[in-house]
C-alpha positions in Angstrom: 91.1 84.9 110.2 88.6 82.1 110.4 88.1 80.0 113.5 90.6 77.1 113.6 93.1 78.7 111.2 96.6 79.2 112.2 99.0 82.0 111.2 101.9 81.0 108.9 105.2 80.6 110.7 108.3 82.4 109.6 109.8 79.1 108.4 106.6 78.3 106.4 106.7 81.7 104.7 110.4 81.4 103.8 109.8 78.1 102.2 106.7 79.4 100.4 108.5 82.5 99.0 111.4 80.3 98.0 109.0 78.1 95.9 107.3 81.2 94.6 110.6 82.5 93.3 111.2 79.3 91.4 107.8 78.7 89.7 106.4 80.6 86.7 103.0 82.3 87.3 101.1 79.6 85.5 102.3 77.0 88.0 101.0 78.7 91.2 98.2 76.1 91.3 97.2 73.6 94.0 97.6 70.7 91.4 101.3 71.5 90.8 103.6 68.8 92.1 105.9 71.3 93.9 102.9 73.0 95.6 101.6 69.6 96.8 105.1 68.7 98.1 105.5 71.9 100.0 102.0 71.7 101.4 102.8 68.2 102.8 106.1 69.3 104.1 104.7 72.3 106.1 101.4 70.7 107.1 99.2 73.0 105.0 96.6 72.2 102.4 97.5 72.4 98.7 95.0 75.2 98.3 96.4 77.2 101.2 99.9 77.1 99.7 98.6 78.0 96.2 96.7 80.9 97.6 99.8 82.1 99.5 101.8 82.0 96.3 99.2 84.0 94.4 99.1 86.5 97.3 102.9 86.9 96.8 102.3 87.5 93.0 99.8 90.2 93.8 102.4 92.3 95.4 105.3 91.4 93.2 106.4 94.4 91.1 107.8 92.1 88.4 104.5 90.3 88.0 102.7 93.7 87.8 105.0 94.7 84.9 104.2 91.4 83.1 100.5 92.0 83.4 100.7 95.6 82.3 102.8 94.6 79.3 100.2 92.2 78.0 
């Protein structure tokens, strides 16, 4: 972890995983309206939220099946 960064709280992670479950993979982007709204709500940057969502996707078995199918 870089100096000045803070760990994600349980509440922030719950909100992020909830958003992840609602967005298609192509919307896991810092410019997406929902990502910006969540970032503002939990006091994180748009980019931090987008990265967290992509991190969830990287360990999601459903996403892995989609990638393998293509």
